[in-house]
mmCIF file as gemmi writes it, N, C-alpha and C atoms, coordinates in Angstrom:
data_model
loop_
_atom_site.group_PDB
_atom_site.id
_atom_site.type_symbol
_atom_site.label_atom_id
_atom_site.label_alt_id
_atom_site.label_comp_id
_atom_site.label_asym_id
_atom_site.label_entity_id
_atom_site.label_seq_id
_atom_site.pdbx_PDB_ins_code
_atom_site.Cartn_x
_atom_site.Cartn_y
_atom_site.Cartn_z
_atom_site.occupancy
_atom_site.B_iso_or_equiv
_atom_site.pdbx_formal_charge
_atom_site.auth_seq_id
_atom_site.auth_asym_id
_atom_site.pdbx_PDB_model_num
ATOM 1 N N . UNK Axp A 1 ? 83.026 96.14 90.284 1 0 ? 1 A 1
ATOM 2 C CA . UNK Axp A 1 ? 83.586 95.169 91.376 1 0 ? 1 A 1
ATOM 3 C C . UNK Axp A 1 ? 82.629 94.682 91.627 1 0 ? 1 A 1
ATOM 4 N N . UNK Axp A 2 ? 83.122 93.471 91.925 1 0 ? 2 A 1
ATOM 5 C CA . UNK Axp A 2 ? 82.325 91.856 92.552 1 0 ? 2 A 1
ATOM 6 C C . UNK Axp A 2 ? 82.16 92.337 94.07 1 0 ? 2 A 1
ATOM 7 N N . UNK Axp A 3 ? 81.464 91.399 94.959 1 0 ? 3 A 1
ATOM 8 C CA . UNK Axp A 3 ? 81.348 91.204 95.858 1 0 ? 3 A 1
ATOM 9 C C . UNK Axp A 3 ? 82.985 90.87 96.894 1 0 ? 3 A 1
ATOM 10 N N . UNK Axp A 4 ? 82.813 91.884 98.234 1 0 ? 4 A 1
ATOM 11 C CA . UNK Axp A 4 ? 83.76 91.263 98.875 1 0 ? 4 A 1
ATOM 12 C C . UNK Axp A 4 ? 83.973 89.862 99.27 1 0 ? 4 A 1
ATOM 13 N N . UNK Axp A 5 ? 85.22 89.042 98.937 1 0 ? 5 A 1
ATOM 14 C CA . UNK Axp A 5 ? 85.156 87.882 99.578 1 0 ? 5 A 1
ATOM 15 C C . UNK Axp A 5 ? 85.739 87.967 101.556 1 0 ? 5 A 1
ATOM 16 N N . UNK Axp A 6 ? 87.271 88.644 101.697 1 0 ? 6 A 1
ATOM 17 C CA . UNK Axp A 6 ? 87.052 89.277 102.686 1 0 ? 6 A 1
ATOM 18 C C . UNK Axp A 6 ? 87.156 90.43 103.471 1 0 ? 6 A 1
ATOM 19 N N . UNK Axp A 7 ? 86.494 90.613 104.586 1 0 ? 7 A 1
ATOM 20 C CA . UNK Axp A 7 ? 85.973 92.137 104.791 1 0 ? 7 A 1
ATOM 21 C C . UNK Axp A 7 ? 86.905 92.216 106.392 1 0 ? 7 A 1
ATOM 22 N N . UNK Axp A 8 ? 87.422 93.376 106.681 1 0 ? 8 A 1
ATOM 23 C CA . UNK Axp A 8 ? 87.782 93.042 108.014 1 0 ? 8 A 1
ATOM 24 C C . UNK Axp A 8 ? 87.496 94.079 108.51 1 0 ? 8 A 1
ATOM 25 N N . UNK Axp A 9 ? 86.951 94.58 109.974 1 0 ? 9 A 1
ATOM 26 C CA . UNK Axp A 9 ? 86.753 95.662 110.635 1 0 ? 9 A 1
ATOM 27 C C . UNK Axp A 9 ? 87.71 97.176 110.335 1 0 ? 9 A 1
ATOM 28 N N . UNK Axp A 10 ? 87.779 98.296 110.812 1 0 ? 10 A 1
ATOM 29 C CA . UNK Axp A 10 ? 89.4 99.136 111.323 1 0 ? 10 A 1
ATOM 30 C C . UNK Axp A 10 ? 88.514 99.911 111.754 1 0 ? 10 A 1
ATOM 31 N N . UNK Axp A 11 ? 89.034 100.978 112.098 1 0 ? 11 A 1
ATOM 32 C CA . UNK Axp A 11 ? 88.596 102.459 113.105 1 0 ? 11 A 1
ATOM 33 C C . UNK Axp A 11 ? 87.634 103.52 112.4 1 0 ? 11 A 1
ATOM 34 N N . UNK Axp A 12 ? 86.512 103.659 113.215 1 0 ? 12 A 1
ATOM 35 C CA . UNK Axp A 12 ? 85.985 105.028 112.643 1 0 ? 12 A 1
ATOM 36 C C . UNK Axp A 12 ? 84.666 104.692 111.521 1 0 ? 12 A 1
ATOM 37 N N . UNK Axp A 13 ? 84.886 103.06 112.123 1 0 ? 13 A 1
ATOM 38 C CA . UNK Axp A 13 ? 83.417 103.26 110.357 1 0 ? 13 A 1
ATOM 39 C C . UNK Axp A 13 ? 84.113 102.729 109.248 1 0 ? 13 A 1
ATOM 40 N N . UNK Axp A 14 ? 85.392 101.819 109.727 1 0 ? 14 A 1
ATOM 41 C CA . UNK Axp A 14 ? 85.368 102.198 108.25 1 0 ? 14 A 1
ATOM 42 C C . UNK Axp A 14 ? 86.275 99.712 108.122 1 0 ? 14 A 1
ATOM 43 N N . UNK Axp A 15 ? 86.338 99.765 106.974 1 0 ? 15 A 1
ATOM 44 C CA . UNK Axp A 15 ? 86.253 98.644 106.876 1 0 ? 15 A 1
ATOM 45 C C . UNK Axp A 15 ? 87.478 97.583 105.3 1 0 ? 15 A 1
ATOM 46 N N . UNK Axp A 16 ? 88.348 97.478 105.904 1 0 ? 16 A 1
ATOM 47 C CA . UNK Axp A 16 ? 88.988 97.08 104.531 1 0 ? 16 A 1
ATOM 48 C C . UNK Axp A 16 ? 88.35 95.473 103.75 1 0 ? 16 A 1
ATOM 49 N N . UNK Axp A 17 ? 88.644 96.279 102.754 1 0 ? 17 A 1
ATOM 50 C CA . UNK Axp A 17 ? 88.179 94.715 101.709 1 0 ? 17 A 1
ATOM 51 C C . UNK Axp A 17 ? 88.555 94.018 100.403 1 0 ? 17 A 1
ATOM 52 N N . UNK Axp A 18 ? 88.687 93.076 99.71 1 0 ? 18 A 1
ATOM 53 C CA . UNK Axp A 18 ? 89.59 92.388 99.168 1 0 ? 18 A 1
ATOM 54 C C . UNK Axp A 18 ? 88.429 91.693 98.042 1 0 ? 18 A 1
ATOM 55 N N . UNK Axp A 19 ? 88.517 92.456 97.04 1 0 ? 19 A 1
ATOM 56 C CA . UNK Axp A 19 ? 87.129 91.878 95.701 1 0 ? 19 A 1
ATOM 57 C C . UNK Axp A 19 ? 87.809 91.276 94.774 1 0 ? 19 A 1
ATOM 58 N N . UNK Axp A 20 ? 87.683 90.179 93.934 1 0 ? 20 A 1
ATOM 59 C CA . UNK Axp A 20 ? 88.25 90.245 92.607 1 0 ? 20 A 1
ATOM 60 C C . UNK Axp A 20 ? 87.03 90.921 91.621 1 0 ? 20 A 1
ATOM 61 N N . UNK Axp A 21 ? 88.508 91.933 90.694 1 0 ? 21 A 1
ATOM 62 C CA . UNK Axp A 21 ? 87.641 92.662 90.076 1 0 ? 21 A 1
ATOM 63 C C . UNK Axp A 21 ? 87.677 91.607 89.115 1 0 ? 21 A 1
ATOM 64 N N . UNK Axp A 22 ? 86.528 92.673 88.214 1 0 ? 22 A 1
ATOM 65 C CA . UNK Axp A 22 ? 85.487 92.154 87.045 1 0 ? 22 A 1
ATOM 66 C C . UNK Axp A 22 ? 86.445 91.376 86.192 1 0 ? 22 A 1
ATOM 67 N N . UNK Axp A 23 ? 87.38 91.738 85.794 1 0 ? 23 A 1
ATOM 68 C CA . UNK Axp A 23 ? 88.681 91.15 84.86 1 0 ? 23 A 1
ATOM 69 C C . UNK Axp A 23 ? 88.826 89.837 85.145 1 0 ? 23 A 1
ATOM 70 N N . UNK Axp A 24 ? 88.494 89.573 86.404 1 0 ? 24 A 1
ATOM 71 C CA . UNK Axp A 24 ? 88.914 88.127 86.973 1 0 ? 24 A 1
ATOM 72 C C . UNK Axp A 24 ? 91.012 88.151 86.671 1 0 ? 24 A 1
ATOM 73 N N . UNK Axp A 25 ? 91.527 89.229 86.231 1 0 ? 25 A 1
ATOM 74 C CA . UNK Axp A 25 ? 92.428 89.283 86.006 1 0 ? 25 A 1
ATOM 75 C C . UNK Axp A 25 ? 93.659 89.735 87.775 1 0 ? 25 A 1
ATOM 76 N N . UNK Axp A 26 ? 92.729 90.548 88.736 1 0 ? 26 A 1
ATOM 77 C CA . UNK Axp A 26 ? 93.233 91.327 89.386 1 0 ? 26 A 1
ATOM 78 C C . UNK Axp A 26 ? 92.497 91.219 90.053 1 0 ? 26 A 1
ATOM 79 N N . UNK Axp A 27 ? 92.564 92.135 91.633 1 0 ? 27 A 1
ATOM 80 C CA . UNK Axp A 27 ? 92.442 91.897 93.454 1 0 ? 27 A 1
ATOM 81 C C . UNK Axp A 27 ? 91.854 92.903 93.266 1 0 ? 27 A 1
ATOM 82 N N . UNK Axp A 28 ? 90.925 93.795 93.948 1 0 ? 28 A 1
ATOM 83 C CA . UNK Axp A 28 ? 90.941 95.254 94.524 1 0 ? 28 A 1
ATOM 84 C C . UNK Axp A 28 ? 91.183 94.932 96.207 1 0 ? 28 A 1
ATOM 85 N N . UNK Axp A 29 ? 91.964 95.505 96.916 1 0 ? 29 A 1
ATOM 86 C CA . UNK Axp A 29 ? 92.123 95.876 98.253 1 0 ? 29 A 1
ATOM 87 C C . UNK Axp A 29 ? 91.414 97.524 98.347 1 0 ? 29 A 1
ATOM 88 N N . UNK Axp A 30 ? 90.484 97.981 99.604 1 0 ? 30 A 1
ATOM 89 C CA . UNK Axp A 30 ? 89.739 98.73 99.379 1 0 ? 30 A 1
ATOM 90 C C . UNK Axp A 30 ? 89.908 99.101 100.606 1 0 ? 30 A 1
ATOM 91 N N . UNK Axp A 31 ? 89.725 100.534 100.847 1 0 ? 31 A 1
ATOM 92 C CA . UNK Axp A 31 ? 88.878 100.626 102.657 1 0 ? 31 A 1
ATOM 93 C C . UNK Axp A 31 ? 88.007 101.262 102.079 1 0 ? 31 A 1
ATOM 94 N N . UNK Axp A 32 ? 86.699 101.18 103.079 1 0 ? 32 A 1
ATOM 95 C CA . UNK Axp A 32 ? 85.338 101.765 103.026 1 0 ? 32 A 1
ATOM 96 C C . UNK Axp A 32 ? 84.563 102.639 103.934 1 0 ? 32 A 1
ATOM 97 N N . UNK Axp A 33 ? 84.693 103.181 104.023 1 0 ? 33 A 1
ATOM 98 C CA . UNK Axp A 33 ? 84.177 104.012 105.2 1 0 ? 33 A 1
ATOM 99 C C . UNK Axp A 33 ? 82.168 103.795 104.968 1 0 ? 33 A 1
ATOM 100 N N . UNK Axp A 34 ? 81.748 103.447 105.866 1 0 ? 34 A 1
ATOM 101 C CA . UNK Axp A 34 ? 80.332 102.942 105.947 1 0 ? 34 A 1
ATOM 102 C C . UNK Axp A 34 ? 79.655 104.043 107.216 1 0 ? 34 A 1
ATOM 103 N N . UNK Axp A 35 ? 79.079 104.268 106.359 1 0 ? 35 A 1
ATOM 104 C CA . UNK Axp A 35 ? 77.285 106.247 107.6 1 0 ? 35 A 1
ATOM 105 C C . UNK Axp A 35 ? 76.164 105.171 107.372 1 0 ? 35 A 1
ATOM 106 N N . UNK Axp A 36 ? 75.922 104.374 107.918 1 0 ? 36 A 1
ATOM 107 C CA . UNK Axp A 36 ? 74.848 103.687 107.803 1 0 ? 36 A 1
ATOM 108 C C . UNK Axp A 36 ? 74.282 102.798 106.704 1 0 ? 36 A 1
ATOM 109 N N . UNK Axp A 37 ? 73.919 102.848 105.724 1 0 ? 37 A 1
ATOM 110 C CA . UNK Axp A 37 ? 73.597 102.766 104.191 1 0 ? 37 A 1
ATOM 111 C C . UNK Axp A 37 ? 74.229 102.745 103.855 1 0 ? 37 A 1
ATOM 112 N N . UNK Axp A 38 ? 75.144 104.622 103.836 1 0 ? 38 A 1
ATOM 113 C CA . UNK Axp A 38 ? 75.713 104.635 102.925 1 0 ? 38 A 1
ATOM 114 C C . UNK Axp A 38 ? 77.409 103.991 103.239 1 0 ? 38 A 1
ATOM 115 N N . UNK Axp A 39 ? 78.031 104.203 101.765 1 0 ? 39 A 1
ATOM 116 C CA . UNK Axp A 39 ? 79.222 102.898 101.583 1 0 ? 39 A 1
ATOM 117 C C . UNK Axp A 39 ? 80.187 103.692 100.527 1 0 ? 39 A 1
ATOM 118 N N . UNK Axp A 40 ? 81.079 104.254 100.849 1 0 ? 40 A 1
ATOM 119 C CA . UNK Axp A 40 ? 82.183 104.874 99.694 1 0 ? 40 A 1
ATOM 120 C C . UNK Axp A 40 ? 83.471 104.326 100.407 1 0 ? 40 A 1
ATOM 121 N N . UNK Axp A 41 ? 84.613 104.088 99.185 1 0 ? 41 A 1
ATOM 122 C CA . UNK Axp A 41 ? 85.405 103.866 98.953 1 0 ? 41 A 1
ATOM 123 C C . UNK Axp A 41 ? 86.789 105.284 99.598 1 0 ? 41 A 1
ATOM 124 N N . UNK Axp A 42 ? 87.694 104.723 100.346 1 0 ? 42 A 1
ATOM 125 C CA . UNK Axp A 42 ? 88.218 106.004 100.393 1 0 ? 42 A 1
ATOM 126 C C . UNK Axp A 42 ? 89.549 105.313 99.931 1 0 ? 42 A 1
ATOM 127 N N . UNK Axp A 43 ? 90.052 104.945 100.145 1 0 ? 43 A 1
ATOM 128 C CA . UNK Axp A 43 ? 91.424 104.142 99.339 1 0 ? 43 A 1
ATOM 129 C C . UNK Axp A 43 ? 91.189 102.736 99.205 1 0 ? 43 A 1
ATOM 130 N N . UNK Axp A 44 ? 92.579 102.824 98.284 1 0 ? 44 A 1
ATOM 131 C CA . UNK Axp A 44 ? 92.884 101.433 98.137 1 0 ? 44 A 1
ATOM 132 C C . UNK Axp A 44 ? 93.69 101.333 96.661 1 0 ? 44 A 1
ATOM 133 N N . UNK Axp A 45 ? 93.868 100.034 95.842 1 0 ? 45 A 1
ATOM 134 C CA . UNK Axp A 45 ? 94.843 99.803 94.828 1 0 ? 45 A 1
ATOM 135 C C . UNK Axp A 45 ? 94.593 98.283 94.911 1 0 ? 45 A 1
ATOM 136 N N . UNK Axp A 46 ? 94.644 97.844 92.726 1 0 ? 46 A 1
ATOM 137 C CA . UNK Axp A 46 ? 94.555 96.396 93.247 1 0 ? 46 A 1
ATOM 138 C C . UNK Axp A 46 ? 95.988 95.715 92.91 1 0 ? 46 A 1
ATOM 139 N N . UNK Axp A 47 ? 95.351 94.176 93.097 1 0 ? 47 A 1
ATOM 140 C CA . UNK Axp A 47 ? 97.125 93.233 92.798 1 0 ? 47 A 1
ATOM 141 C C . UNK Axp A 47 ? 96.903 92.458 92.027 1 0 ? 47 A 1
ATOM 142 N N . UNK Axp A 48 ? 97.243 92.148 91.482 1 0 ? 48 A 1
ATOM 143 C CA . UNK Axp A 48 ? 97.789 91.257 90.178 1 0 ? 48 A 1
ATOM 144 C C . UNK Axp A 48 ? 97.511 89.573 91.466 1 0 ? 48 A 1
ATOM 145 N N . UNK Axp A 49 ? 97.211 88.358 91.057 1 0 ? 49 A 1
ATOM 146 C CA . UNK Axp A 49 ? 97.705 87.835 91.363 1 0 ? 49 A 1
ATOM 147 C C . UNK Axp A 49 ? 99.371 87.203 91.725 1 0 ? 49 A 1
ATOM 148 N N . UNK Axp A 50 ? 100.333 87.646 90.587 1 0 ? 50 A 1
ATOM 149 C CA . UNK Axp A 50 ? 101.696 87.732 91.212 1 0 ? 50 A 1
ATOM 150 C C . UNK Axp A 50 ? 102.626 88.842 92.278 1 0 ? 50 A 1
ATOM 151 N N . UNK Axp A 51 ? 101.367 89.713 92.591 1 0 ? 51 A 1
ATOM 152 C CA . UNK Axp A 51 ? 101.778 90.426 93.621 1 0 ? 51 A 1
ATOM 153 C C . UNK Axp A 51 ? 101.634 89.595 95.021 1 0 ? 51 A 1
ATOM 154 N N . UNK Axp A 52 ? 100.761 89.386 95.152 1 0 ? 52 A 1
ATOM 155 C CA . UNK Axp A 52 ? 100.071 88.731 95.852 1 0 ? 52 A 1
ATOM 156 C C . UNK Axp A 52 ? 100.677 88.315 96.964 1 0 ? 52 A 1
ATOM 157 N N . UNK Axp A 53 ? 102.047 87.431 96.648 1 0 ? 53 A 1
ATOM 158 C CA . UNK Axp A 53 ? 102.578 87.67 98 1 0 ? 53 A 1
ATOM 159 C C . UNK Axp A 53 ? 103.44 88.279 98.232 1 0 ? 53 A 1
ATOM 160 N N . UNK Axp A 54 ? 104.33 89.163 97.571 1 0 ? 54 A 1
ATOM 161 C CA . UNK Axp A 54 ? 105.021 90.146 97.712 1 0 ? 54 A 1
ATOM 162 C C . UNK Axp A 54 ? 104.43 91.394 98.742 1 0 ? 54 A 1
ATOM 163 N N . UNK Axp A 55 ? 102.538 91.719 98.082 1 0 ? 55 A 1
ATOM 164 C CA . UNK Axp A 55 ? 102.141 92.345 99.566 1 0 ? 55 A 1
ATOM 165 C C . UNK Axp A 55 ? 102.599 91.866 101.123 1 0 ? 55 A 1
ATOM 166 N N . UNK Axp A 56 ? 101.8 90.1 100.73 1 0 ? 56 A 1
ATOM 167 C CA . UNK Axp A 56 ? 101.847 89.75 101.995 1 0 ? 56 A 1
ATOM 168 C C . UNK Axp A 56 ? 102.554 89.67 103.235 1 0 ? 56 A 1
ATOM 169 N N . UNK Axp A 57 ? 103.582 89.448 102.015 1 0 ? 57 A 1
ATOM 170 C CA . UNK Axp A 57 ? 105.499 89.949 102.986 1 0 ? 57 A 1
ATOM 171 C C . UNK Axp A 57 ? 105.892 90.567 103.468 1 0 ? 57 A 1
ATOM 172 N N . UNK Axp A 58 ? 105.571 92.429 102.326 1 0 ? 58 A 1
ATOM 173 C CA . UNK Axp A 58 ? 105.059 93.458 103 1 0 ? 58 A 1
ATOM 174 C C . UNK Axp A 58 ? 104.429 93.837 104.58 1 0 ? 58 A 1
ATOM 175 N N . UNK Axp A 59 ? 103.092 93.158 104.503 1 0 ? 59 A 1
ATOM 176 C CA . UNK Axp A 59 ? 102.15 92.99 105.846 1 0 ? 59 A 1
ATOM 177 C C . UNK Axp A 59 ? 102.665 92.782 106.886 1 0 ? 59 A 1
ATOM 178 N N . UNK Axp A 60 ? 103.138 91.441 106.421 1 0 ? 60 A 1
ATOM 179 C CA . UNK Axp A 60 ? 104.34 90.349 107.794 1 0 ? 60 A 1
ATOM 180 C C . UNK Axp A 60 ? 105.161 91.57 108.541 1 0 ? 60 A 1
ATOM 181 N N . UNK Axp A 61 ? 106.134 92.207 107.12 1 0 ? 61 A 1
ATOM 182 C CA . UNK Axp A 61 ? 106.771 92.852 107.611 1 0 ? 61 A 1
ATOM 183 C C . UNK Axp A 61 ? 106.719 93.77 108.389 1 0 ? 61 A 1
ATOM 184 N N . UNK Axp A 62 ? 105.752 94.838 107.396 1 0 ? 62 A 1
ATOM 185 C CA . UNK Axp A 62 ? 105.176 96.023 109.008 1 0 ? 62 A 1
ATOM 186 C C . UNK Axp A 62 ? 104.497 95.915 109.945 1 0 ? 62 A 1
ATOM 187 N N . UNK Axp A 63 ? 103.589 94.763 110.34 1 0 ? 63 A 1
ATOM 188 C CA . UNK Axp A 63 ? 103.5 94.277 111.709 1 0 ? 63 A 1
ATOM 189 C C . UNK Axp A 63 ? 104.935 93.879 112.469 1 0 ? 63 A 1
ATOM 190 N N . UNK Axp A 64 ? 105.516 93.111 112.154 1 0 ? 64 A 1
ATOM 191 C CA . UNK Axp A 64 ? 106.378 92.627 113.184 1 0 ? 64 A 1
ATOM 192 C C . UNK Axp A 64 ? 106.995 94.26 113.128 1 0 ? 64 A 1
ATOM 193 N N . UNK Axp A 65 ? 107.472 95.358 112.448 1 0 ? 65 A 1
ATOM 194 C CA . UNK Axp A 65 ? 108.016 96.562 112.848 1 0 ? 65 A 1
ATOM 195 C C . UNK Axp A 65 ? 107.157 97.189 113.776 1 0 ? 65 A 1
ATOM 196 N N . UNK Axp A 66 ? 106.045 96.683 114.007 1 0 ? 66 A 1
ATOM 197 C CA . UNK Axp A 66 ? 104.59 98.014 114.402 1 0 ? 66 A 1
ATOM 198 C C . UNK Axp A 66 ? 104.617 97.242 115.864 1 0 ? 66 A 1
ATOM 199 N N . UNK Axp A 67 ? 105.053 96.181 116.143 1 0 ? 67 A 1
ATOM 200 C CA . UNK Axp A 67 ? 105.144 95.774 117.026 1 0 ? 67 A 1
ATOM 201 C C . UNK Axp A 67 ? 106.345 95.237 117.789 1 0 ? 67 A 1
ATOM 202 N N . UNK Axp A 68 ? 107.515 95.817 117.242 1 0 ? 68 A 1
ATOM 203 C CA . UNK Axp A 68 ? 108.442 95.992 118.056 1 0 ? 68 A 1
ATOM 204 C C . UNK Axp A 68 ? 108.771 97.561 118.378 1 0 ? 68 A 1
ATOM 205 N N . UNK Axp A 69 ? 107.708 98.182 117.724 1 0 ? 69 A 1
ATOM 206 C CA . UNK Axp A 69 ? 108.664 99.92 118.257 1 0 ? 69 A 1
ATOM 207 C C . UNK Axp A 69 ? 107.625 100.4 119.481 1 0 ? 69 A 1
ATOM 208 N N . UNK Axp A 70 ? 108.028 100.979 120.224 1 0 ? 70 A 1
ATOM 209 C CA . UNK Axp A 70 ? 107.848 101.171 121.081 1 0 ? 70 A 1
ATOM 210 C C . UNK Axp A 70 ? 107.31 103.007 121.201 1 0 ? 70 A 1
ATOM 211 N N . UNK Axp A 71 ? 106.755 103.419 121.197 1 0 ? 71 A 1
ATOM 212 C CA . UNK Axp A 71 ? 106.549 104.743 121.539 1 0 ? 71 A 1
ATOM 213 C C . UNK Axp A 71 ? 107.551 105.654 122.117 1 0 ? 71 A 1
ATOM 214 N N . UNK Axp A 72 ? 108.055 106.548 121.737 1 0 ? 72 A 1
ATOM 215 C CA . UNK Axp A 72 ? 109.33 107.9 122.303 1 0 ? 72 A 1
ATOM 216 C C . UNK Axp A 72 ? 108.169 108.58 123.603 1 0 ? 72 A 1
ATOM 217 N N . UNK Axp A 73 ? 108.318 108.832 124.268 1 0 ? 73 A 1
ATOM 218 C CA . UNK Axp A 73 ? 108.03 109.786 125.875 1 0 ? 73 A 1
ATOM 219 C C . UNK Axp A 73 ? 109.221 110.238 125.994 1 0 ? 73 A 1
ATOM 220 N N . UNK Axp A 74 ? 108.551 111.591 125.879 1 0 ? 74 A 1
ATOM 221 C CA . UNK Axp A 74 ? 109.509 112.369 125.708 1 0 ? 74 A 1
ATOM 222 C C . UNK Axp A 74 ? 109.415 113.03 127.588 1 0 ? 74 A 1
ATOM 223 N N . UNK Axp A 75 ? 110.539 113.68 128.156 1 0 ? 75 A 1
ATOM 224 C CA . UNK Axp A 75 ? 110.664 112.995 129.914 1 0 ? 75 A 1
ATOM 225 C C . UNK Axp A 75 ? 109.724 114.28 130.67 1 0 ? 75 A 1
ATOM 226 N N . UNK Axp A 76 ? 109.378 115.177 130.177 1 0 ? 76 A 1
ATOM 227 C CA . UNK Axp A 76 ? 108.593 115.885 130.586 1 0 ? 76 A 1
ATOM 228 C C . UNK Axp A 76 ? 106.826 115.363 131.152 1 0 ? 76 A 1
ATOM 229 N N . UNK Axp A 77 ? 105.831 114.386 129.994 1 0 ? 77 A 1
ATOM 230 C CA . UNK Axp A 77 ? 105.292 113.682 129.449 1 0 ? 77 A 1
ATOM 231 C C . UNK Axp A 77 ? 104.998 112.565 130.963 1 0 ? 77 A 1
ATOM 232 N N . UNK Axp A 78 ? 106.962 112.471 130.648 1 0 ? 78 A 1
ATOM 233 C CA . UNK Axp A 78 ? 106.365 110.847 131.671 1 0 ? 78 A 1
ATOM 234 C C . UNK Axp A 78 ? 106.395 111.161 133.245 1 0 ? 78 A 1
ATOM 235 N N . UNK Axp A 79 ? 107.345 112.264 133.446 1 0 ? 79 A 1
ATOM 236 C CA . UNK Axp A 79 ? 106.995 113.194 134.777 1 0 ? 79 A 1
ATOM 237 C C . UNK Axp A 79 ? 105.271 113.365 135.518 1 0 ? 79 A 1
């Protein structure tokens, strides 16, 4: 796998990284755990160039849903 072209920090010492696959026909979106100098991939998947637009629309839909969602508060917790 190639070096990441995009990297975004997440919580808990993790980063979200986008890297081109060595074949040049796909992209790898991976969640990597950073522990000092140690790095290990804890999740991820490959995307073909044709799938990237659908993936981006899906991420936008998830972000819009989460932004509009309000956590339910139980009555006993509100007091």
